[in-house]
Each structure stands twice: as C-alpha cells, then as structure tokens.
N, C-alpha and C positions, 0 to 999 in steps of 0.2 A: 504494500500500500504506500502511496506517495504522501509524505507528511508536509509537502510544500503548501503554504497558505493559498487560498483561492484569491485571485485578483479580479475584482469587479471593474466596471468602467471607471469609477472614481480612483481606485488604486492604480490602475493602468495609466490614466491621465497624469496622476501625480508622479509616477515613475518617469514618464516622458518629460514632464516639466523639470524634474531634478536632473535628468540627463541633459536636457537643453541648457540648463543653468551651468552645468559643469563644462559643456562644450564652449559656451560663450566665454566663461572665465579663462579657458585655455586658447581662445581664439580659433577654434576649429569650426569649419563649415562642413556640413555633411547632409546626405540624404539618408533617410531611414525608411525602409519598406517593411511593413508589418503584414504577417500572414496568420492564418489559423484562427483559433478561438479569440485571441486578443483583437484581431481585426473585426471579427463578427461583433464582439462586445462593444467596440468603439463605433462601428458603423450602423448597427441595426437595433441593438437591444441593451439598454443599460443594466438589465437584470442578469444578463449572461455573465459567466465568469470562467476563468481558466487558471491553470496552475503554472503556466509558463507563457513567455512571449516569444513567438517565432518571428525573427526579423533579420534583415540584411542591412548592415551599416556600411555606407560608402563615404568615407571622409574625402574631402576635397582639399585638405591642407589648411594652413593658417589663412586668416582673412587678409 
C-alpha cells in the first residue's frame, strides 16, 4: 500500500506555486507539462486527487 498523502487540487496548486517561487529566486525559466491524475484534478474536477504528479520539466536556463 502506498503511504504517500493524497494531493487534491489545492495541494497541487500550492506545490506548483512553491516550485515557481523557487525557480524565480534562482532565475530559471522553464516549461512544465503535467500528465495523469494531477492534470485531471487541475483541469476538470477539484475533488479528484492523486498520490503523485507526473510531469516533464524543461528548463530554458537563466533569465
């Protein structure tokens, strides 16, 4: 059984906000592509949840 906490829309958005803040502080510009349950929770239904975030991170380097 997976003991990872469930991430709902609010938790997922907060995780991305924190990631964005860290990237800004480091001067990194990037694209982030989200897939799977996290994408569904963000795009369609705030009540959906997932235990992980499937994503591809493509940094473009410093600003």
